[in-house]
C-alpha positions in Angstrom: 101.1 37.8 15.2 100.8 34.2 16.7 96.6 34.3 15.5 96.2 31.9 13.6 91.9 31.6 13.2 90.1 32.4 10.6 86.4 31.5 9.7 86.4 31.1 5.8 82.4 31.1 4.1 82.4 27.4 2.3 81.1 27.6 -1.5 78.6 25.9 -3.3 79.1 25.3 -6.9 75.1 24.8 -8.8 75.7 25.7 -12.8 72.3 25.1 -15.3 72.4 22.8 -18.3 73.9 24.0 -21.9 71.3 26.0 -23.7 69.5 25.4 -26.7 71.1 28.0 -29.9 68.9 29.6 -30.3 66.9 31.2 -26.9 63.2 33.5 -26.9 63.7 36.5 -25.0 61.7 35.4 -22.3 63.9 32.8 -21.9 66.5 34.8 -22.2 65.0 37.2 -19.2 65.1 33.5 -17.6 68.2 33.3 -17.6 70.2 35.8 -17.0 68.3 38.0 -14.4 65.7 35.0 -12.9 67.7 31.4 -12.8 70.7 32.8 -11.0 68.3 33.7 -8.1 66.6 30.3 -7.9 70.1 28.5 -7.8 71.5 31.3 -5.6 68.6 31.7 -2.9 66.4 28.9 -3.2 67.9 26.1 -4.5 69.8 24.7 -1.3 65.4 24.7 0.6 63.7 23.9 -2.3 65.3 20.3 -4.8 65.8 17.5 -3.1 65.1 18.6 0.5 61.7 19.7 -0.6 61.0 22.2 2.5 57.4 22.9 2.6 56.8 20.2 0.0 58.1 22.5 -2.9 60.8 22.4 -5.3 61.5 24.8 -7.8 63.7 23.6 -9.9 62.0 23.0 -13.1 59.1 24.6 -13.6 57.1 21.8 -13.6 57.7 21.8 -10.0 56.6 25.3 -9.6 53.3 25.5 -10.7 52.4 21.7 -9.0 54.1 24.3 -5.8 53.7 22.4 -2.6 51.7 22.3 0.7 50.3 25.5 0.8 49.7 25.2 -3.2 51.1 25.9 -6.7 54.0 28.0 -5.9 53.6 30.1 -9.4 50.8 31.3 -11.6 51.3 32.1 -14.8 51.0 35.5 -15.9 49.7 36.7 -12.3 52.4 37.4 -10.0 49.8 38.6 -7.4 48.2 35.7 -7.3 51.9 34.0 -7.4 53.3 32.2 -3.1 55.9 32.8 -5.1 55.8 36.7 -5.8 54.1 36.8 -2.2 57.0 34.5 -0.3 59.4 36.7 -1.6 58.1 40.3 -1.5 57.7 39.2 2.6 54.0 41.2 2.5 52.9 38.1 4.1 54.2 37.4 8.2 54.1 33.7 7.3 55.7 33.6 4.4 58.7 34.8 4.0 61.4 33.6 1.8 64.7 33.4 1.7 65.0 31.8 5.6 66.4 34.1 7.0 67.1 37.0 4.6 65.8 39.5 2.1 66.5 39.5 -1.8 66.8 42.3 -3.3 64.5 44.8 -4.9 66.0 44.5 -8.1 65.6 41.1 -7.9 62.1 40.6 -6.7 62.0 42.7 -9.9 62.5 39.8 -12.4 61.0 37.7 -10.4 57.6 39.4 -10.4 58.5 40.6 -14.1 59.3 36.8 -15.3 55.4 35.8 -14.0 54.0 38.5 -15.7 55.7 37.2 -18.8 54.7 33.7 -18.6 57.0 32.2 -16.6 59.3 31.3 -18.9 61.3 27.8 -18.6 63.8 26.9 -21.7 62.7 23.6 -23.1 61.2 23.2 -19.3 64.8 22.3 -17.9 65.6 21.9 -13.8 68.0 23.3 -12.6 70.6 21.7 -12.2 73.4 20.4 -9.9 77.2 19.5 -11.9 78.7 16.5 -11.8 80.3 14.9 -8.1 83.1 14.9 -10.0 83.4 18.2 -11.5 81.8 20.3 -8.4 84.2 18.2 -6.8 87.8 19.4 -8.9 86.0 22.9 -8.8 85.7 22.7 -5.4 89.3 22.1 -5.1 90.3 24.8 -7.1 88.0 27.5 -4.6 91.0 30.1 -3.3 89.9 28.7 0.2 90.7 25.5 -0.5 94.7 25.7 -2.1 97.1 24.8 -1.0 99.0 27.6 0.8 101.3 29.4 -1.2 103.9 33.1 -1.2 102.7 35.6 -3.9 105.0 37.6 -5.1 104.8 40.9 -4.1 103.7 43.3 -6.3 105.8 46.2 -8.0 105.1 49.4 -6.2 105.8 53.3 -7.0 106.5 54.6 -3.6 108.2 52.0 -2.0 109.9 53.9 0.7 106.2 54.1 2.7 106.4 49.9 3.0 107.5 48.2 5.9 106.3 45.0 5.5 105.4 42.7 2.7 101.6 43.7 3.8 101.9 46.5 2.3 103.2 46.2 -0.4 99.8 44.7 -2.2 97.6 47.8 0.0 100.0 50.2 -1.7 99.5 48.4 -5.1 95.6 48.1 -4.9 95.9 52.2 -4.1 98.2 52.6 -6.7 95.5 51.1 -9.2 93.4 53.2 -8.1 95.1 56.4 -8.7 95.1 56.9 -4.4 97.8 57.0 -2.2 98.2 56.8 1.9 96.7 59.5 4.0 99.4 60.4 6.6 100.5 58.3 9.5 98.8 58.6 13.1 100.0 60.1 15.7 100.4 57.2 18.9 97.5 58.0 19.8 95.4 57.6 17.3 96.8 54.7 16.2 96.4 53.0 20.3 92.5 53.4 19.6 91.5 51.9 16.8 94.5 48.7 18.0 92.2 48.5 20.7 88.7 49.0 19.6 89.4 46.8 17.0 91.3 44.1 19.0 88.7 43.7 22.3 85.6 46.6 21.2 86.5 48.9 23.9 88.3 52.1 23.6 92.3 51.7 25.9 91.8 53.8 29.9 93.8 56.6 30.4 96.7 54.7 32.1 96.8 52.4 28.6 97.1 56.0 26.6 99.4 57.3 29.4 102.2 54.5 29.1 102.6 53.5 25.4 102.1 57.7 24.8 105.8 56.9 26.9 107.4 54.4 25.4 109.7 55.1 23.0 110.3 51.4 22.7 110.7 49.9 18.9 108.7 47.2 20.6 106.2 49.6 22.1 103.6 49.4 19.3 103.9 45.1 19.1 103.9 44.8 23.2 100.2 46.4 22.4 98.6 44.1 20.1 99.8 40.7 22.6 98.5 42.7 25.7 95.0 42.8 23.3 95.6 39.8 21.4 96.1 38.2 25.7 93.2 40.2 27.2 89.3 37.8 27.6 87.8 40.3 25.9 89.5 39.7 22.7 87.5 36.4 22.5 84.1 38.8 23.4 85.3 40.7 20.5 85.6 38.6 17.8 83.6 35.4 18.6 80.0 37.5 18.1 80.8 37.4 14.9 81.4 33.4 14.3 78.2 33.5 16.0 76.8 35.2 13.9 78.0 33.2 11.1 77.2 29.3 13.2 73.3 31.7 14.2 73.6 31.2 17.3 70.1 31.9 19.4 69.6 31.9 23.4 65.4 31.2 22.0 63.2 29.5 19.6 62.5 32.7 17.6 60.2 30.6 15.6 57.9 29.5 18.4 54.7 30.7 19.4 55.4 30.8 22.9 58.8 32.4 24.9 60.9 29.0 25.3 63.9 30.2 26.6 67.5 28.2 26.1 68.6 27.3 30.0 72.1 26.7 28.6 72.7 28.7 25.4 75.4 30.5 27.3 77.5 27.5 27.4 77.9 27.3 23.8 78.4 31.2 23.5 81.6 31.2 26.4 83.0 28.1 24.4 83.2 30.0 21.9 85.0 32.6 23.6 87.4 30.9 25.2 88.1 29.3 21.7 89.5 32.2 20.4 90.8 33.7 23.3 93.5 30.2 23.3 94.0 29.9 20.2 92.2 27.0 19.3 93.7 25.9 15.4 90.4 26.3 13.1 91.3 23.2 12.4 90.0 22.0 15.4 87.5 24.8 16.5 85.3 23.9 13.0 85.9 19.6 14.7 84.5 20.3 17.9 81.7 21.6 16.3 80.6 18.4 14.8 82.1 15.9 17.0 83.6 17.5 20.1 82.4 14.4 22.3 84.1 12.7 20.1 87.8 13.8 19.8 91.2 13.9 21.8 90.8 16.5 24.3 94.7 17.3 24.2 96.8 18.0 20.8 100.1 19.3 21.1 100.4 19.4 24.7 97.7 21.7 25.0 94.0 20.5 26.5 90.6 22.1 25.0 87.9 21.5 26.2 86.2 20.2 22.7 82.4 19.4 24.4 81.0 22.4 24.7 81.2 23.0 20.7 78.8 21.0 20.4 76.3 22.6 20.6 76.9 24.4 17.2 73.9 21.4 16.2 71.4 23.0 19.2 71.6 26.6 19.3 70.7 28.1 15.9 67.3 28.2 14.4 64.9 25.0 13.4 64.4 24.1 9.6 60.1 23.3 11.0 59.5 22.2 7.7 62.1 19.4 8.3 61.9 17.8 11.7 60.7 19.1 14.4 62.7 20.4 17.5 63.2 18.7 21.2 60.3 18.8 23.1 60.8 22.4 24.6 60.3 23.1 28.2 56.6 25.7 28.3 55.4 28.6 30.0 52.1 28.5 31.6 50.2 31.6 31.7 50.1 32.3 35.0 53.2 30.9 36.2 56.2 32.0 35.7 59.1 29.2 36.2 59.8 27.2 33.5 60.1 23.4 34.2 63.2 22.3 32.1 63.3 18.9 30.0 66.9 19.6 28.3 
């Protein structure tokens, strides 16, 4: 397939300080059960950023709290704002933003506060040094140079039709499993069509494929589906989820739609349908208005990618959003100020 678009996640590498030689049971509980939760879920918004005036990288900071008061009251989880926030029992106080901790993680935080909120030597949660952080990032799988890995050895080599099959079969055999029987042509077409464009094949498409006995019949189906405008609609929605795309301000106390949100949505769909290279796809969402609009003879419309910055959630504790159009109580007309 010609598609090279890949959606890659970013990775933050955070580690703790060297620990003292001897830890109490409470300290060990903190290091093994609590510190990872704070690092993975709270550190990004509540250290130097100090959303809501709160830092969570040291016990003293939690005791001091933020704009709404102390985050923890040792021995009293029911009076601790941190516990109320992660339990999400108060609609005005829900953390982490945009998600929810696992039940066992919430339970660990409650137990930690009950035990007195121990924090070994009052040591802060720290990021690794810049040099070490960059070194670790470069070694992360998605930042390594492309290479051709050695093909694994398998037992049922007769099942193999491509090098990718060999990796799949190796994993199956390692678990004591065998491949299922080959799908019939109708099932294969239905799977490919639903996967690539999100719609079932039409009766004519099914009939044409069943009567096409050529070796390249399925390849032609895949190329047809990749060329369909529905391909970008189907797979663009996953990127829009990653970008936290929204068509209104969900945290606002009024109904405020974004009248031009569709422009970024359609740009993402078009980018996938045009098979825009991933590096250009990312750069366009950071500085699409500044980039050269042509590459390798193909012209891309890149400015629409900058909608990435305006169509996600606003972090009100950091910065206020631009003035929105407001809806009058008895008037359904929206006066746009965009």
